[in-house]
Residue, then its C-alpha position, 0 to 999 in steps of 0.5 A: m067154968s067150961a071152955v065153951a062159956v069162956f069163949l062165949i064171954f070172949v066173943v060177947c066182950m068183942v061184940i060189945a066193943i070192949p078192946i080185944s086186950i081187955s076182952l082176953g084179960i076178962a076171959s082169962i080171969l073168969p075161970g079162976a074167979f068162978d072156981a077157986s080150985f082152978t090153977a089159973s088165979a088172977q095172980y097166975v094170969v098177971r104173971s103169965m102176962l108179964g112172962g109172955i112179954d119177957s122175951f128176947p125174940l119179941l123185941a124184934v117187933p117194936m124195932f121193925v115197927l119203928s124201922g117201918i115208920v122211919m122208912a115211911k117218913g124218909g120216903i124210902s117207898r118212893k125210891l123203891f117204886d121209881v126203880f120198879a117203875f123204870f123197868l116195868g112201867k112201859l109193859t102192860a099193867g107195868m105201873p100196877c105191877a110196880v106197886i106190887v113189887t114195891c109192896l114186896f120189897y117194903g114188906a121185907i123192910s117193915g114186916s107189917a101189912p098195915a105199915t106196908v099199905a100206909a107207906v106204899g099206898s100214900m105214895t102210889i095211889p095218887i100216882l096211879s089215879n093221875l095215870g088214869y087207873d080207877k081209884k077203887f082198883s088202885t086202893a084195892l090193889v095196894a090193900v091186898a098187895g100190902g098183905l105180902g108185908v107179913i109173908i115176905p121176911p122179916s115178918i112180925p106174925f112169923i116172929m109171933y108164931g115162932m114164939a108160940s110154937g118154939q120153931s126157928v124164926s130164921d127158918l120161918f123167914m126163909a120159908g116165907i120167901i117163895p110163898g110171898l113171891l108166888i102170891g105177888a106173881l098171881l096178883m100181877i097176873y090179875a093186874v095184867y088181865y084187868c088192864k087188858k080188859h079196861g085199858e090204860d092211858k099209855e100217853k100219860i104213862d109214857f110221859v111219867i116213865g119218860e121222865l124216869h128214863r131221861k134221868g137215866l138208869a144210873k141216876v135212878l139206881k144211885e138215888s134208890f141204892f140205899a133203899l134197895l140195900s135195906p132188905v139185903i142188909i136186914l136179911g143178910c145179917i139174919y141168914s149169914g149168922i151175923a145177927s139174930p132176927t131181933e138184932a137185925a131189927v135193931i140194925s134196921v132202925f139205925y140203918a133207916l135213921i142214918v139213910s134218912l137223916f144223912i143220905y136222903r136228908t128227908i128227916r130232920i133231927k127234931e122230927i125223931w121224937g115225933i117218930l118215936t112217939e108214933g112208934v110207941r103209940t103203934y106198938s103199945p096196943l099190940l103189947f097189951i094184946l100180946a100179954a093178954s093173948t099169952a095169958f089166955s092161951r095158958v088158961l086154955t092149956l090148963m083147961q085142956v082145950p087144945q087136947q079137946v079140940s084136937a080130939w074132936i077134929s081128929g075124930h070127925f075128919t080123918n081124911t088129910v085133905v078134908l082136915l086141911l081144908i077145914i083148918n084153912l076155912f077156920l083160920l080164914l073165918v078167924g082172920m076176918v074177926m080177930d087180929t093176927t097176933p092174938a089169933i096166932l098165939i091162941l090158935s097155934p097151941i091148939l092146931l099145931p098138935i093136930v097137923v103134926n099128927i098128920g105129918m105136917n111140918p110145923i114150919h109149913f103149917g106156920v106159913m099156911m097159918v100166916v097166909n090165911l091170916a094175911i087174907g084176913f087183913v083184906t076181908p071185912p069186918i076187921g080187914v085192917n088193910l082195907f081200913v088203912a087204904s080207905s083212910l088214904t082215899e076216903i073210899p068206903v071200906m065196902d067199896v074197896a072190899k068189893k073191888a078187892m074180891p078178884l085179887i083175894g081169889f088169887f090170894l086163895a088160889a096161892l093158899l091152896l097151892i101152899t097148903f098142898i105143896p109143902a115144897i113151896s114153903l120148905a124148898l129153901l130150908 
């Protein structure tokens, strides 16, 4: 069976709404089923699936998922928002900018874009709407800014890329800091432009910010201290060498539980079982996708698909700039129709040899790939962030997508800068 036929079967399975993990499994087994001499028998595929999830770095993913859920239930996102609103609220677009910075910080806690949208959006969208901001704009802003959750470390997609490519997860985390800040800054520039064009209800904003200022900076910082400390502890453990990313993920879970149970007292002990159940429900589909993606990528390797694609692209595109633009366009299209995890696990072995041949640093490519797929979080038809944000406000997904287009334009501008200026990603390494 040819590689083209395998991909067509995979696409057909997705089109007829077969779950992606099952679609990947079917596409992995069929080459061996049709050709008894092919190495990848059904038994080989099952072993590959089990071997793919038998990974210590991979343990970080369920831990960061669980940590994000605990912190969302514990109201930590609200504590973060209050601090940034205190400092930025009275500036032009201060409140939308506070939302973007909150997404940056929450992304440094959860490592997940949808989790960032859910936790920050459920709290900030009603606040922005009550302050007179257009509800569609507020929803689109949170949906796009939530994409920072997979760029700012710790990042679940960076963990996946590290596993697929053999690169250091700690280096990938470090490489994501400046790109994440750059994208956040560009989103704030658009927020300022939007608010200058459409105006703001300064009276309502001054009233809300006035309440925070009447509390006083000391009290606001005291209430938010442990929320602000969480990313410092998580990243500090990783970069100081105290803990690996996986161990830091476990630390983040216990830290979130201790803060929520005993300091903020926003979670009761009897609610922990429900949080654990939600964590399992969130991670289990991801685990099956991960296992099937690993098997599929190994089958493609046996069929020499990476070498064939690499030879075709290298043969047709010799100019480095054109080649990188083509790869970016391809990744953007993939991000629109495929979830981040299988996309990274399937495409990393295919595309990495191509970019390494033109002298691109694998860490730099990992950042470029994750930024591309982060844009996929806010582009139809998959656009997970759009669906999460839409479910919070009951605004149709396409309406949110239309309002998000200018923000996505700024995201794309950041992508081009990240692609062609390696120092943005590699400066901290």
